C-alpha positions as CSV (number, residue, x, y, z in Angstrom):
1,M,-29.3,10.3,156.3
2,A,-26.8,8.2,154.4
3,E,-28.0,5.0,152.7
4,D,-25.7,2.6,154.6
5,F,-26.2,-1.1,154.9
6,I,-25.2,-3.7,157.5
7,P,-21.9,-5.2,156.2
8,S,-22.4,-8.0,153.8
9,T,-20.8,-11.4,153.7
10,D,-21.2,-12.0,149.9
11,F,-18.2,-12.9,147.9
12,R,-17.7,-9.5,146.4
13,S,-17.5,-7.9,149.9
14,Q,-15.2,-10.7,151.2
15,L,-12.8,-10.5,148.3
16,T,-12.8,-6.7,148.3
17,A,-11.8,-6.6,151.9
18,T,-9.1,-9.2,151.4
19,A,-7.7,-7.5,148.3
20,G,-7.9,-4.1,150.0
21,D,-5.7,-5.4,152.8
22,A,-3.2,-6.7,150.3
23,F,-3.0,-3.3,148.5
24,A,-2.7,-1.5,151.8
25,A,0.2,-3.9,152.8
26,E,1.9,-2.9,149.6
27,G,1.6,0.8,150.4
28,F,-1.4,1.5,148.1
29,D,-4.9,2.8,148.8
30,P,-7.0,-0.1,149.9
31,V,-9.9,1.2,147.7
32,A,-7.9,-0.2,144.8
33,G,-8.9,-3.7,146.1
34,R,-12.5,-3.3,144.9
35,V,-13.6,-6.6,143.3
36,Q,-16.5,-7.0,140.9
37,P,-18.0,-9.9,139.0
38,S,-15.8,-10.9,136.1
39,D,-16.5,-9.5,132.6
40,R,-15.3,-13.0,131.4
41,P,-17.1,-15.6,133.5
42,D,-15.5,-18.3,131.4
43,L,-12.2,-17.2,132.8
44,A,-12.9,-16.1,136.3
45,D,-15.6,-15.5,138.9
46,F,-14.4,-12.1,140.0
47,Q,-11.9,-9.5,138.9
48,C,-10.0,-6.6,140.4
49,N,-8.7,-3.8,138.2
50,G,-7.0,-1.8,141.0
51,A,-3.4,-2.5,140.0
52,L,-3.8,-0.5,136.8
53,A,-5.0,2.6,138.7
54,V,-2.5,2.6,141.5
55,A,0.4,1.7,139.1
56,K,-0.4,4.8,137.0
57,A,-0.4,7.0,140.1
58,A,2.9,5.5,141.3
59,K,4.4,5.4,137.9
60,A,4.9,1.6,138.2
61,N,4.3,-1.3,136.0
62,P,0.7,-2.5,136.6
63,R,1.6,-6.2,136.0
64,E,4.4,-5.9,138.6
65,V,1.9,-4.4,141.1
66,A,-0.6,-7.2,140.3
67,T,2.1,-9.8,140.9
68,R,2.8,-8.3,144.3
69,I,-0.9,-8.5,145.2
70,Q,-1.1,-12.0,143.8
71,S,1.8,-13.2,146.0
72,R,0.0,-11.9,149.1
73,L,-3.2,-13.8,148.3
74,S,-1.7,-17.0,146.9
75,D,-2.4,-19.0,150.0
76,D,-6.1,-17.9,150.4
77,A,-8.0,-21.2,151.0
78,R,-11.1,-19.9,149.3
79,L,-9.4,-19.7,145.9
80,Q,-9.0,-22.3,143.2
81,S,-6.9,-19.8,141.2
82,L,-5.7,-16.2,141.2
83,E,-4.3,-15.2,137.8
84,I,-3.0,-12.1,136.2
85,A,-4.5,-11.2,132.8
86,G,-3.8,-8.5,130.2
87,P,-2.1,-5.4,131.5
88,G,-2.6,-6.3,135.2
89,F,-6.2,-7.5,135.9
90,L,-6.5,-9.9,138.8
91,N,-8.8,-12.8,138.1
92,F,-10.3,-14.7,141.1
93,K,-11.8,-18.2,140.8
94,L,-13.3,-19.7,143.9
95,N,-13.1,-23.4,144.7
96,D,-16.0,-25.7,144.9
97,A,-15.8,-26.0,148.7
98,T,-16.1,-22.3,149.2
99,L,-19.1,-22.2,146.9
100,S,-20.7,-25.1,148.7
101,A,-20.2,-23.5,152.1
102,R,-21.7,-20.2,150.9
103,V,-24.8,-21.7,149.2
104,N,-25.6,-23.7,152.4
105,V,-25.4,-20.5,154.4
106,L,-27.8,-18.9,151.9
107,A,-30.1,-21.8,152.1
108,A,-30.4,-21.5,155.9
109,D,-30.9,-17.7,155.7
110,E,-34.5,-16.7,155.8
111,R,-33.6,-13.5,153.9
112,L,-31.6,-15.6,151.3
113,G,-28.7,-13.2,151.4
114,A,-30.7,-10.0,151.1
115,P,-29.1,-6.9,152.7
116,K,-30.6,-4.7,155.5
117,V,-30.2,-1.0,156.0
118,A,-28.0,0.0,158.9
119,A,-30.5,2.7,160.1
120,R,-34.2,2.4,159.6
121,R,-35.7,5.5,157.9
122,K,-39.3,6.6,157.5
123,V,-40.0,6.9,153.8
124,I,-43.2,8.2,152.1
125,I,-43.5,7.0,148.5
126,D,-45.9,9.2,146.5
127,F,-46.7,7.0,143.5
128,G,-50.3,7.2,142.7
129,G,-51.6,10.5,141.5
130,P,-54.9,9.3,140.1
131,N,-57.6,11.9,139.7
132,V,-61.3,12.2,140.7
133,A,-63.7,11.5,137.8
134,K,-61.0,10.0,135.6
135,E,-60.6,6.3,135.1
136,M,-57.0,5.2,135.1
137,H,-55.3,4.4,131.8
138,I,-52.2,2.8,130.5
139,G,-50.2,5.9,131.4
140,H,-50.8,5.1,135.0
141,L,-49.2,1.7,134.7
142,R,-45.6,2.9,135.2
143,T,-46.0,4.8,138.4
144,A,-48.2,2.1,139.9
145,V,-45.8,-0.8,139.1
146,I,-42.5,1.0,139.9
147,G,-43.9,2.6,143.0
148,E,-45.3,-0.7,144.4
149,S,-42.0,-2.5,143.7
150,L,-39.9,0.3,145.4
151,K,-42.3,0.2,148.4
152,R,-41.9,-3.5,148.8
153,I,-38.1,-3.4,148.3
154,M,-37.4,-0.5,150.7
155,R,-39.7,-2.0,153.3
156,F,-38.1,-5.5,153.0
157,L,-34.6,-3.9,153.4
158,G,-35.7,-2.4,156.7
159,D,-37.2,1.0,156.1
160,E,-40.6,2.1,157.5
161,V,-42.4,2.8,154.2
162,V,-45.8,4.5,153.7
163,G,-47.3,4.3,150.2
164,D,-49.5,7.4,149.5
165,A,-51.8,7.6,146.5
166,H,-51.9,11.4,146.7
167,F,-55.3,11.5,145.2
168,G,-56.1,14.4,142.8
169,D,-59.3,15.7,144.4
170,W,-58.9,19.5,144.5
171,G,-58.6,22.4,142.3
172,L,-60.4,23.8,139.3
173,Q,-61.4,20.4,137.9
174,M,-63.7,20.0,141.0
175,G,-65.4,23.3,140.2
176,Q,-65.9,22.3,136.5
177,L,-67.5,19.0,137.6
178,I,-69.9,20.8,140.0
179,V,-71.0,23.2,137.3
180,G,-71.3,20.3,134.8
181,V,-73.5,18.3,137.1
182,S,-75.6,21.4,137.9
183,E,-76.3,22.0,134.2
184,E,-77.5,18.4,133.8
185,L,-79.3,18.0,137.1
186,P,-80.2,21.5,138.4
187,E,-82.9,20.1,140.6
188,L,-80.4,18.4,143.0
189,P,-80.4,19.8,146.5
190,Y,-76.7,20.4,146.4
191,F,-77.2,23.6,144.4
192,D,-79.8,25.2,146.6
193,E,-77.9,27.9,148.5
194,A,-80.7,28.1,151.1
195,L,-80.2,24.5,152.1
196,S,-77.4,23.4,154.4
197,G,-78.3,19.7,154.6
198,P,-78.8,16.9,155.2
199,Y,-78.0,15.7,151.7
200,P,-78.5,12.3,150.1
201,A,-76.2,9.5,151.3
202,E,-76.1,8.0,147.8
203,S,-74.2,9.6,145.0
204,P,-76.4,11.2,142.3
205,V,-73.7,10.4,139.7
206,T,-71.7,7.3,138.8
207,L,-68.1,7.1,137.7
208,A,-69.4,6.7,134.1
209,D,-71.3,10.0,134.5
210,L,-68.2,11.8,135.8
211,G,-66.1,10.2,133.0
212,R,-68.6,11.7,130.5
213,I,-68.9,15.1,132.1
214,Y,-65.2,15.8,132.9
215,P,-63.9,15.7,129.3
216,K,-66.9,17.7,128.1
217,T,-66.3,20.5,130.6
218,S,-62.5,20.4,130.1
219,K,-63.1,21.0,126.4
220,R,-65.2,24.0,127.2
221,I,-62.3,25.5,129.2
222,K,-59.8,24.6,126.5
223,D,-62.1,26.3,123.9
224,K,-62.1,29.5,126.1
225,D,-65.7,29.4,127.1
226,I,-65.3,32.4,129.5
227,E,-68.7,32.1,131.0
228,F,-68.2,28.5,131.9
229,L,-64.7,29.1,133.1
230,N,-65.8,31.9,135.4
231,A,-68.6,29.6,136.8
232,A,-66.1,26.8,137.4
233,R,-63.8,29.2,139.2
234,K,-66.6,30.5,141.3
235,A,-67.7,26.9,142.2
236,T,-64.1,26.0,143.1
237,R,-63.8,29.0,145.3
238,E,-67.1,28.3,147.1
239,L,-66.2,24.6,147.5
240,Q,-62.9,25.5,149.1
241,Q,-64.6,28.0,151.3
242,G,-66.9,25.3,152.6
243,R,-70.2,25.7,150.9
244,P,-72.2,22.8,152.3
245,G,-73.9,21.5,149.2
246,Y,-70.8,21.7,147.1
247,R,-68.8,19.9,149.9
248,A,-71.4,17.1,150.0
249,L,-71.5,16.7,146.2
250,W,-67.7,16.8,146.1
251,Q,-67.5,14.0,148.7
252,H,-69.6,11.9,146.4
253,F,-67.2,12.5,143.6
254,V,-64.3,11.4,145.8
255,V,-65.9,8.2,147.1
256,V,-67.2,7.0,143.7
257,S,-63.8,7.7,142.1
258,R,-61.7,6.2,144.9
259,E,-63.7,2.9,145.0
260,A,-63.2,2.5,141.3
261,L,-59.5,3.3,141.5
262,K,-59.0,0.8,144.3
263,R,-60.6,-1.9,142.2
264,D,-58.2,-1.0,139.3
265,Y,-55.1,-1.0,141.5
266,A,-56.2,-4.3,143.0
267,L,-56.1,-5.9,139.5
268,L,-52.3,-5.2,139.5
269,G,-51.7,-6.1,143.2
270,V,-51.0,-2.5,144.0
271,E,-51.9,-1.2,147.5
272,F,-51.6,2.1,149.3
273,D,-51.3,2.8,153.0
274,L,-52.7,6.3,152.6
275,W,-55.4,7.6,150.3
276,N,-54.7,11.3,151.1
277,G,-56.0,13.7,148.6
278,E,-54.7,17.1,147.6
279,S,-57.6,18.4,149.7
280,D,-56.0,17.0,152.8
281,A,-53.2,19.6,152.4
282,D,-55.7,22.5,151.9
283,P,-55.8,23.4,155.6
284,Y,-52.0,24.0,155.4
285,V,-52.2,26.3,152.3
286,E,-53.1,29.7,153.9
287,P,-50.8,29.3,156.9
288,M,-48.0,28.3,154.6
289,I,-48.5,31.3,152.3
290,A,-48.4,33.5,155.4
291,D,-45.2,31.7,156.5
292,L,-43.6,32.2,153.1
293,E,-44.6,35.9,153.3
294,A,-43.1,36.2,156.8
295,K,-39.8,34.6,155.8
296,G,-39.5,37.1,152.9
297,L,-39.7,34.4,150.3
298,L,-43.0,35.5,148.6
299,V,-42.6,38.4,146.2
300,D,-44.8,40.2,143.8
301,D,-44.6,39.4,140.1
302,Q,-47.1,41.3,137.9
303,G,-49.8,40.9,140.4
304,A,-49.1,37.3,141.2
305,R,-47.1,36.0,144.2
306,V,-44.0,33.8,143.5
307,V,-41.0,32.3,145.2
308,H,-37.7,32.7,143.4
309,V,-35.9,29.3,143.4
310,A,-33.0,29.8,141.0
311,R,-29.6,30.1,142.6
312,P,-27.1,32.8,141.5
313,G,-25.9,32.2,138.0
314,E,-28.8,29.8,137.1
315,T,-30.2,31.4,134.0
316,Q,-31.1,30.6,130.4
317,K,-31.5,32.7,127.3
318,K,-35.1,33.4,126.2
319,K,-36.3,34.9,123.0
320,L,-39.0,37.5,123.4
321,D,-41.8,38.3,120.9
322,D,-39.9,41.3,119.5
323,G,-36.9,39.0,118.7
324,S,-34.7,40.2,121.5
325,I,-32.8,37.8,123.8
326,V,-32.9,38.1,127.6
327,E,-31.5,36.1,130.5
328,V,-34.2,34.6,132.7
329,A,-34.1,32.5,135.8
330,D,-33.8,28.7,135.3
331,P,-35.6,27.2,137.0
332,P,-38.3,29.9,136.9
333,P,-40.0,31.1,140.1
334,L,-42.8,28.9,141.6
335,L,-46.2,30.6,141.2
336,V,-47.8,30.4,144.6
337,V,-50.8,32.7,144.3
338,S,-52.2,33.8,140.9
339,S,-53.0,37.4,140.1
340,E,-56.7,36.5,140.8
341,G,-55.8,35.3,144.3
342,S,-56.0,31.6,143.7
343,A,-53.6,29.0,145.2
344,M,-51.9,27.0,142.4
345,Y,-51.0,23.4,141.8
346,G,-47.5,23.9,143.0
347,T,-48.8,25.6,146.1
348,T,-50.7,22.5,147.1
349,D,-47.6,20.3,146.5
350,V,-45.5,22.5,148.8
351,A,-48.3,22.4,151.4
352,T,-48.2,18.6,151.1
353,V,-44.5,18.7,152.0
354,L,-45.4,20.8,155.1
355,Q,-48.3,18.5,156.0
356,R,-46.1,15.4,155.8
357,K,-43.5,17.1,157.9
358,T,-46.0,18.1,160.5
359,E,-48.0,14.8,160.7
360,Q,-45.5,12.1,159.8
361,Q,-41.9,13.5,160.0
362,P,-40.5,11.4,157.1
363,D,-36.8,11.1,156.5
364,L,-37.4,10.8,152.8
365,S,-40.3,11.6,150.5
366,L,-39.9,9.8,147.2
367,Y,-42.1,10.9,144.3
368,V,-42.6,8.3,141.6
369,V,-43.9,10.5,138.9
370,D,-43.5,11.1,135.1
371,K,-40.2,12.7,134.2
372,R,-42.1,15.4,132.3
373,Q,-42.9,16.8,135.8
374,A,-39.1,17.2,136.6
375,N,-39.1,21.0,136.4
376,H,-42.2,21.3,138.5
377,F,-40.7,19.2,141.3
378,E,-37.4,21.1,141.1
379,Q,-39.4,24.3,141.9
380,V,-41.5,22.6,144.6
381,F,-38.5,21.0,146.3
382,R,-36.4,24.2,146.3
383,T,-39.3,26.2,147.7
384,A,-39.7,23.6,150.5
385,Y,-36.0,23.7,151.3
386,L,-35.9,27.5,151.3
387,A,-38.9,27.5,153.7
388,G,-37.4,24.9,156.0
389,Y,-40.2,22.3,155.4
390,A,-37.5,19.7,154.5
391,V,-33.8,19.3,154.6
392,E,-31.8,19.1,151.4
393,G,-32.0,15.6,150.1
394,Q,-35.2,14.6,151.9
395,L,-37.3,15.2,148.7
396,E,-36.5,13.0,145.7
397,H,-38.1,12.6,142.3
398,A,-37.8,9.1,141.0
399,A,-38.8,10.0,137.5
400,N,-40.2,7.6,134.9
401,G,-40.6,7.7,131.1
402,T,-43.6,6.9,129.1
403,V,-45.3,3.7,127.7
404,N,-45.3,4.3,123.9
405,G,-47.0,2.9,120.9
406,P,-45.1,1.6,117.8
407,D,-44.7,5.2,116.6
408,G,-42.7,6.1,119.7
409,T,-45.3,8.4,121.1
410,P,-47.5,7.7,124.2
411,F,-49.6,4.7,123.6
412,K,-53.1,5.2,122.1
413,T,-55.9,2.8,121.0
414,R,-56.6,2.2,117.4
415,D,-59.3,5.0,117.5
416,G,-56.8,7.4,119.0
417,G,-58.2,7.1,122.5
418,T,-56.4,6.1,125.7
419,L,-56.6,2.5,126.8
420,K,-58.2,2.2,130.2
421,L,-56.2,0.3,132.8
422,H,-58.9,-2.3,133.6
423,E,-59.3,-2.8,129.8
424,L,-55.6,-3.4,129.6
425,V,-55.6,-6.0,132.3
426,S,-58.6,-7.7,130.7
427,E,-56.9,-7.8,127.3
428,A,-53.8,-9.2,129.0
429,V,-55.8,-12.0,130.7
430,E,-57.4,-12.9,127.4
431,K,-53.9,-13.1,125.8
432,A,-52.6,-15.2,128.8
433,V,-55.5,-17.7,128.4
434,A,-54.7,-18.1,124.7
435,R,-51.0,-18.5,125.4
436,L,-51.6,-21.1,128.0
437,H,-53.8,-23.1,125.6
438,E,-51.2,-22.8,122.8
439,Q,-48.5,-24.2,125.1
440,N,-50.8,-26.9,126.5
441,L,-50.3,-25.5,129.9
442,G,-52.9,-25.7,132.7
443,E,-54.8,-28.6,131.3
444,N,-55.1,-30.4,134.6
445,L,-56.3,-27.3,136.5
446,S,-59.8,-26.6,137.6
447,E,-61.6,-23.7,136.0
448,A,-61.0,-21.5,139.0
449,E,-57.3,-22.5,139.2
450,F,-56.8,-21.9,135.5
451,N,-58.4,-18.4,135.7
452,E,-56.2,-17.5,138.7
453,T,-53.1,-18.8,136.8
454,A,-54.1,-16.8,133.7
455,H,-54.4,-13.6,135.8
456,K,-51.0,-14.2,137.4
457,V,-49.4,-14.7,134.0
458,A,-51.1,-11.6,132.6
459,V,-50.0,-9.4,135.6
460,A,-46.5,-10.8,135.4
461,A,-46.3,-10.0,131.7
462,L,-47.4,-6.4,132.2
463,K,-45.4,-5.7,135.4
464,F,-42.1,-7.4,134.3
465,A,-42.2,-5.6,130.9
466,E,-42.3,-2.4,132.9
467,L,-39.8,-3.3,135.6
468,S,-37.2,-4.9,133.2
469,N,-36.8,-1.4,131.7
470,H,-35.0,1.4,133.5
471,R,-37.7,3.7,134.9
472,L,-36.4,6.6,132.8
473,T,-36.5,4.7,129.6
474,N,-39.5,5.1,127.3
475,Y,-40.5,1.7,126.0
476,I,-42.7,0.3,123.3
477,F,-45.9,-1.5,124.5
478,D,-46.1,-4.9,122.8
479,L,-48.4,-7.3,124.6
480,D,-47.6,-10.2,122.2
481,R,-43.9,-9.9,123.0
482,F,-44.5,-9.5,126.7
483,M,-46.7,-12.6,126.9
484,T,-44.3,-15.2,125.5
485,F,-42.9,-18.0,127.7
486,E,-39.5,-17.6,126.3
487,G,-36.9,-14.8,126.7
488,K,-36.9,-12.0,129.2
489,T,-40.6,-11.9,130.1
490,G,-42.7,-12.3,133.2
491,P,-44.4,-15.5,132.0
492,Y,-40.9,-17.1,131.5
493,L,-40.0,-16.4,135.1
494,L,-43.3,-17.9,136.3
495,Y,-42.8,-21.0,134.1
496,Q,-39.3,-21.6,135.6
497,A,-40.7,-21.2,139.1
498,V,-43.4,-23.7,138.4
499,R,-40.8,-26.1,137.0
500,M,-38.9,-25.9,140.3
501,K,-42.1,-26.6,142.3
502,S,-42.9,-29.6,140.1
503,I,-39.4,-31.0,140.6
504,L,-39.7,-30.6,144.4
505,R,-43.2,-32.1,144.4
506,K,-42.0,-35.2,142.4
507,A,-39.1,-35.6,144.7
508,G,-41.4,-35.6,147.7
509,E,-43.5,-38.4,146.0
510,Q,-40.2,-40.4,145.7
511,G,-39.4,-39.8,149.4
512,L,-36.5,-37.5,148.6
513,V,-35.9,-34.4,150.8
514,P,-33.6,-31.5,149.9
515,G,-30.3,-31.6,151.8
516,A,-26.9,-30.1,152.1
517,I,-25.6,-28.8,148.8
518,V,-22.3,-30.0,147.4
519,V,-21.1,-28.0,144.3
520,G,-19.2,-29.9,141.7
521,E,-20.4,-28.9,138.2
522,Q,-19.9,-25.7,136.2
523,A,-23.7,-25.2,135.9
524,E,-24.0,-25.5,139.7
525,R,-21.2,-22.9,140.2
526,E,-22.9,-20.4,138.0
527,V,-26.2,-20.8,139.9
528,V,-24.4,-20.3,143.3
529,L,-22.6,-17.2,142.1
530,L,-25.9,-15.7,141.0
531,L,-27.5,-16.6,144.3
532,D,-24.6,-14.9,146.1
533,G,-25.2,-11.8,143.9
534,F,-28.7,-11.2,145.3
535,D,-27.2,-8.9,148.0
536,G,-25.5,-6.6,145.5
537,A,-28.5,-6.5,143.2
538,L,-30.8,-5.4,146.0
539,R,-28.4,-2.8,147.3
540,E,-28.0,-1.2,143.9
541,T,-31.7,-1.4,143.2
542,Y,-32.4,0.4,146.5
543,V,-29.7,3.1,146.1
544,K,-30.6,3.9,142.4
545,R,-34.4,3.4,142.9
546,A,-34.1,1.1,139.9
547,P,-36.1,-2.1,140.1
548,N,-34.8,-3.1,136.6
549,I,-31.6,-4.2,138.4
550,L,-33.5,-6.7,140.6
551,A,-35.5,-7.7,137.5
552,D,-32.3,-8.5,135.6
553,H,-31.0,-10.5,138.6
554,V,-34.1,-12.6,138.8
555,Y,-34.1,-13.3,135.0
556,R,-30.4,-14.3,135.0
557,L,-31.1,-16.6,138.0
558,A,-34.0,-18.3,136.1
559,Q,-31.7,-18.6,133.1
560,A,-28.9,-20.2,135.1
561,F,-31.4,-22.6,136.7
562,S,-32.6,-23.7,133.2
563,K,-29.0,-24.3,132.1
564,F,-28.3,-26.2,135.4
565,Y,-31.5,-28.4,134.9
566,A,-30.5,-29.3,131.4
567,A,-26.9,-30.2,132.4
568,C,-27.4,-31.7,135.8
569,P,-30.1,-34.4,136.2
570,V,-31.9,-33.9,139.5
571,L,-34.1,-36.9,139.9
572,I,-32.4,-39.3,137.5
573,G,-29.5,-41.5,138.5
574,D,-28.4,-43.9,141.3
575,D,-26.4,-41.5,143.5
576,E,-28.9,-40.4,146.1
577,A,-26.5,-37.9,147.7
578,V,-26.2,-36.1,144.4
579,K,-30.0,-36.0,144.1
580,I,-30.4,-34.6,147.6
581,S,-27.7,-32.0,147.0
582,R,-29.3,-30.8,143.7
583,L,-32.7,-30.8,145.2
584,G,-31.3,-28.5,147.9
585,L,-30.0,-26.2,145.1
586,V,-33.4,-26.2,143.4
587,Q,-35.1,-25.3,146.7
588,V,-32.9,-22.3,147.4
589,V,-33.1,-21.1,143.9
590,L,-36.9,-21.3,144.1
591,K,-37.0,-19.4,147.4
592,Q,-34.8,-16.6,146.1
593,L,-36.7,-16.5,142.8
594,E,-40.0,-16.2,144.5
595,L,-38.7,-13.6,146.9
596,G,-37.5,-11.6,143.9
597,L,-40.8,-12.0,142.2
598,D,-42.7,-10.8,145.3
599,L,-40.5,-7.7,145.6
600,M,-41.5,-6.9,142.1
601,G,-45.2,-7.5,142.8
602,L,-45.4,-10.8,140.9
603,S,-46.6,-14.2,142.1
604,A,-46.0,-17.7,140.6
605,P,-48.8,-20.3,140.6
606,D,-48.1,-23.7,142.0
607,Q,-48.9,-25.5,138.8
608,M,-49.2,-24.5,135.2
């Protein structure tokens, strides 16, 4: 389904339609009338470069073409000027009356100029991927923050959106945990094959226990402890076949882990509509394998069962151990069933596609997952398409890069460990408290209000640092830089929002109420043009799955407000009409800023 939007009334759309008509009237393709924000805002508000393209095709002089277009638009009442620059650029400058009319429309619009999709789609966003027995760490920050923002944006623009944690609760790691617990606590009833229940309602292990057992058992597998590996495989197989004691113990693993994960996600304001685990797709695995077999997609490969997903001609050269070079499929086949008869990780992912199709019928499944999984998802998606579990384009990997340390590799603590997510948030809150004290902020707040403000500042610092980078970009984690109240940071945005709230509060104390906005100063013009650009920023964010575009818009809006506030006194002076107008502008900027913050998962305090 195409990602179309209800037609916009923003300036770019208006001027593009007008310029397109002018080009068409001159015998050119109306597409040449595309207008964009000016590269030189000191000279113009918008520009059109279409004359150069059509002139080249028509073997005409681009300035002459531009002059013909200019003559057709010279009487447009919205324009202060329309000038030709360079080889044939058309520079549009809107008049103050047009800007005033537009900003008052935005002020009255509860959506503040935000677009809406033309057709509502059902979208599942798979953006969690936490695992049983493992506390989340800094590496989980990106998928959580990006996924939450995309969920909010797509939902606000009109889609029906379901956020799914896709909990890692199945597979060999469950077997190794069962064996690990049995070695430490063999007396537990879960390991008595003669017993079928009932079992204790309370978990015999804590998350801390699981966090200790899991890495220990993983190391034994990595160290090729064959006896332990075989025991873990046997436990996994018996768990999946329904052994009562193992199922009961596994359920404890899931509940203990999920409760801790929910607490960690809540620290960041991240919520899921579904906490489906990989285990929820397990009932679909065997029927799916049979279906792949029936469709002739499953083939033997040295005792294993695979699906070939490479298309004709998709190969790469591979060097063998003997030094010879051979052509192999690229991407390689998806391993569905191992030579030992076990379903694989990718098998569960394809089964999840089938499960979602059967139970929820999504128009789009969006996977917000590390880019290092790109090849895996390509195999999974192609298998699902070949099997008819999804239509081409319904499965999409919105990949993300890594959070790195100063050395450019994935972030580690000083002792080489991985920083836990709740430790990261606690450290950020401590840093926020220190920054607030350094800036003499929050001095009039109660202890509870101050602590809430510090948490909001900390979360804003972490999340905006993430969202201000393109999701594919690897970025350096630097909490000191993220926590400043200057520059492109979350705390800066919150500070500007609080300033606006303070202005409006003081105005109310003086009996002043925001009113109709009359644009007259350059700083006001710049603010209005940015407010008008909200539509385009959100459209591009949506289409590209790139919250950094929204983050950039919100930051530039905050900057423009700061410049306006310095150049245009709001509460000072004798002209009450000017005060009321500027208060109106402050109010609409605050509303759009707070909406943008909310779509990124940030929240500004009332005072600071």
